[in-house]
C-alpha positions in Angstrom: -5.2 35.9 5.2 -5.0 36.6 1.5 -5.2 33.9 -1.2 -4.4 34.9 -4.8 -5.7 32.7 -7.6 -4.6 33.0 -11.2 -6.5 31.6 -14.2 -5.2 31.4 -17.8 -8.3 31.6 -20.0 -8.6 28.8 -22.6 -10.5 28.7 -25.8 -13.4 26.9 -24.1 -14.1 30.1 -22.0 -13.6 32.6 -24.9 -16.2 35.3 -24.8 -17.7 34.4 -21.4 -18.1 37.1 -18.7 -15.9 37.2 -15.7 -18.9 36.6 -13.5 -20.0 33.5 -15.4 -16.5 32.2 -15.4 -16.2 32.5 -11.7 -19.6 30.9 -11.1 -18.5 27.9 -13.2 -15.4 27.6 -11.0 -17.3 27.4 -7.8 -17.6 31.0 -6.7 -20.8 31.5 -4.7 -22.8 34.7 -4.7 -21.4 35.8 -1.2 -17.8 35.3 -2.4 -18.5 37.3 -5.6 -20.0 40.1 -3.5 -16.9 40.1 -1.3 -14.7 40.2 -4.3 -16.5 43.3 -5.6 -15.8 45.0 -2.3 -12.1 44.1 -2.3 -9.8 46.6 -3.9 -8.4 45.0 -7.0 -10.1 41.8 -6.0 -10.7 41.0 -9.7 -8.0 41.8 -12.3 -8.0 40.9 -16.1 -4.5 41.1 -17.5 -3.4 42.9 -14.4 -6.1 45.7 -14.7 -9.0 46.0 -12.3 -12.1 44.6 -13.9 -15.9 44.3 -13.5 -17.6 40.9 -13.4 -19.6 41.9 -16.5 -16.5 42.2 -18.6 -15.8 39.4 -21.1 -12.8 37.1 -21.1 -10.9 36.0 -24.2 -8.5 33.2 -25.0 -5.1 34.0 -23.5 -6.3 36.4 -20.9 -5.0 36.1 -17.4 -7.6 36.5 -14.6 -6.3 37.2 -11.1 -8.5 36.9 -8.1 -7.6 38.1 -4.6 -9.5 36.5 -1.7 -9.1 38.4 1.6 -10.3 37.1 4.9 -11.4 40.0 7.2 -10.5 38.3 10.4 -7.9 40.3 12.2 -7.3 37.6 14.8 -8.5 34.0 15.4 -11.9 33.9 16.9 -11.1 31.1 19.3 -8.6 31.5 22.1 -5.2 30.3 21.0 -4.1 27.3 23.2 -1.2 24.9 22.5 -2.7 21.5 22.2 -1.5 18.3 20.5 -3.1 17.3 17.2 -1.9 15.8 13.9 -1.8 17.4 10.5 -2.3 14.9 7.6 -2.4 17.4 4.8 -2.1 21.2 4.4 -1.9 23.8 1.6 -3.1 27.3 1.0 -6.8 26.3 0.8 -7.4 23.5 3.3 -5.9 21.7 6.3 -6.9 18.1 7.1 -6.4 17.2 10.8 -6.2 13.9 12.6 -8.3 14.9 15.6 -7.4 13.2 18.9 -9.9 11.8 21.4 -11.4 14.0 24.2 -11.2 17.1 22.0 -14.4 18.9 21.0 -14.3 20.6 17.6 -16.0 23.9 18.5 -15.8 25.9 21.8 -18.9 25.8 24.0 -19.9 26.9 27.5 -18.0 24.1 29.2 -15.3 23.7 26.6 -13.7 27.1 26.1 -10.0 26.3 25.7 -9.7 22.6 24.9 -11.1 22.4 21.4 -9.8 21.8 17.9 -10.6 25.5 17.1 -8.3 26.5 20.0 -5.5 24.2 18.9 -5.7 25.4 15.3 -5.8 29.1 16.4 -2.5 28.6 18.3 -0.9 26.8 15.3 -2.0 29.6 12.9 -0.7 32.3 15.2 2.8 30.9 15.1 2.8 31.9 11.4 0.7 35.0 11.7 -2.2 33.5 9.8 -5.8 34.4 10.6 -9.0 33.0 9.1 -12.4 31.9 10.4 -12.6 28.4 11.7 -14.7 26.5 9.1 -14.8 22.7 9.9 -16.5 20.8 7.1 -17.1 17.4 8.6 -17.5 17.8 12.4 -16.6 14.8 14.6 -17.9 14.1 18.1 -15.6 14.9 21.0 -14.4 11.3 21.5 -14.4 10.3 17.8 -10.8 10.4 16.5 -9.7 10.9 13.0 -9.9 13.0 9.9 -11.6 16.3 9.6 -11.3 19.1 7.0 -10.9 22.8 7.7 -11.1 25.3 4.9 -8.8 28.3 4.9 -11.0 30.6 2.7 -14.6 31.3 1.8 -14.1 29.8 -1.7 -12.8 26.4 -0.6 -15.5 26.4 2.2 -18.3 27.0 -0.3 -17.1 24.3 -2.7 -16.5 21.7 0.0 -19.9 22.5 1.5 -21.6 21.7 -1.8 -19.6 18.5 -2.0 -20.9 17.5 1.5 -24.5 18.4 0.5 -24.2 16.4 -2.7 -22.5 13.4 -0.9 -19.3 13.7 -2.9 -17.1 13.5 0.2 -16.6 9.8 1.0 -15.8 9.0 4.6 -14.5 5.7 6.0 -14.7 4.8 9.7 -13.4 2.0 11.9 -15.3 0.9 15.0 -15.3 -1.7 17.7 -18.7 -3.0 18.7 -20.2 -5.5 21.1 -21.0 -9.0 19.9 -20.6 -10.8 16.6 -21.6 -8.3 13.9 -23.0 -9.8 10.7 -20.3 -10.2 8.0 -21.6 -7.2 6.1 -24.8 -5.2 5.4 -26.5 -1.9 5.1 -28.5 -0.1 7.8 -31.2 2.1 6.2 -33.0 3.6 9.2 -34.1 7.3 9.6 -32.8 9.2 12.6 -34.4 11.9 14.7 -33.8 13.7 18.0 -35.1 11.8 21.0 -38.1 13.7 22.3 -36.9 14.1 25.9 -33.2 14.9 25.1 -31.4 17.8 23.4 -28.4 15.5 22.6 -29.5 12.0 22.1 -30.8 10.6 18.7 -32.8 7.5 17.9 -34.1 5.6 14.9 -37.5 7.0 14.2 -39.4 5.8 11.1 -42.1 8.5 11.6 -40.1 11.7 12.1 -36.6 10.8 11.2 -34.4 11.9 8.3 -33.0 9.4 5.9 -29.8 7.8 7.2 -27.8 5.0 5.4 -24.7 3.2 6.8 -22.8 0.4 5.1 -20.7 -1.9 7.3 -18.3 -4.8 7.1 -16.9 -7.0 9.8 -13.1 -7.1 9.6 -12.4 -9.2 12.7 -14.0 -10.8 15.7 -12.5 -11.6 19.1 -14.6 -14.4 20.7 -12.9 -14.0 24.1 -13.8 -10.3 24.4 -16.9 -10.8 22.3 -16.0 -7.7 20.2 -16.2 -7.0 16.5 -13.9 -4.7 14.5 -15.9 -3.1 11.8 -15.3 -0.8 8.9 -18.2 1.6 7.9 -19.0 4.1 5.2 -21.8 6.7 5.2 -24.2 7.7 2.5 -25.6 10.4 4.8 -24.2 12.4 7.6 -26.8 12.6 10.4 -25.8 13.5 14.0 -24.6 10.3 15.8 -25.4 8.3 12.8 -23.0 5.4 13.3 -23.6 5.3 17.0 -27.4 5.2 16.6 -27.3 2.7 13.7 -25.0 0.2 15.5 -27.2 0.3 18.6 -30.2 -0.3 16.4 -28.4 -3.2 14.8 -27.9 -4.7 18.3 -24.2 -4.2 18.3 -23.5 -0.8 20.0 -20.1 0.9 20.1 -18.2 0.0 23.2 -17.4 3.0 25.6 -20.2 5.1 24.2 -21.4 7.2 27.2 -24.8 8.0 25.5 -25.8 4.8 23.8 -23.8 2.1 25.5 -21.9 3.3 28.7 -19.8 0.2 29.1 -16.2 1.2 29.7 -14.9 -2.3 30.4 -12.5 -2.2 27.4 -12.2 1.5 26.6 -13.0 4.8 28.2 -14.4 6.5 25.1 -16.6 5.6 22.1 -14.6 3.3 19.9 -15.0 5.1 16.7 -12.3 6.5 14.3 -12.7 8.5 11.1 -10.0 6.5 9.2 -10.2 7.8 5.6 -11.4 10.6 3.4 -11.8 10.8 -0.4 -12.8 14.1 -2.0 -11.9 16.4 -4.9 -9.7 19.3 -3.8 -11.8 22.5 -4.1 -9.2 24.5 -6.0 -6.8 22.1 -7.7 -9.5 19.5 -8.6 -7.1 16.8 -7.6 -8.6 13.7 -6.1 -7.5 13.5 -2.4 -7.3 10.2 -0.7 -6.2 10.5 2.9 -5.9 8.1 5.8 -5.3 8.3 9.5 -3.7 5.4 11.4 -5.7 3.6 14.0 -5.2 5.2 17.4 -3.4 3.1 20.1 -6.5 2.5 22.3 -8.3 0.8 19.4 -5.3 -0.9 18.1 -4.6 -2.5 21.5 -7.9 -4.3 21.4 -7.3 -5.7 17.9 -3.5 -5.8 17.4 -3.8 -7.9 14.2 -5.9 -5.5 12.1 
């Protein structure tokens, strides 16, 4: 896949080198190295240029990003998934339940990577699968995939700097307090390769904000909205269990399937700055039917 970006140089960048300009616009060292190896990857006023050359007001800088993948790395399989937003740089997907993000030993042809590979092949598009905010197999909702190395690098920095804001909906056991913040470090459980737990000695900082939206006294279930300051593995699942109100249907932390057959967690909203256009993106995914059926009024 080839992505061509064009920049019109303004007075504020007059006299800056091409390399410095690109760094200021989010180009990482690996991307710059790849551009140097790409024939006519960098052109100033339609003439091939070195990164050490200076730019002047009115110049046109053209960048050609090329992905070297000749085919999708995951097996292409036609699977249902929803697209919330797509352009030349990113695609935001509403992931269904029971769909892992990445292929693994026991999940070779049923993942989001497989589904996206099939979708891309229909248009003859090929690029590495780069998922920026991975969701658990049974968590539904919004996840971002970048289509090129530049957008991937910029979004990865946003993740590291906590600039991507994620909103979740969950259904928990019991009457959850009206609102609060869980600040409890999380670490891998010593006797498990998968399970996590709150661990104040070995854990990494983990902060979750929550608010109760509704309570059903008959079912003794709470509908809760949550936002994350950190992105630890299983963070919401571990924190709600620690709070004493675990997610229903969670096979690891609360295997009670009375009301639902999967963990009742949905990534409902995303807010971030688009890596190329700099536009503020505010995206939402509707509540899936299995959660909606338990709280029809929300």
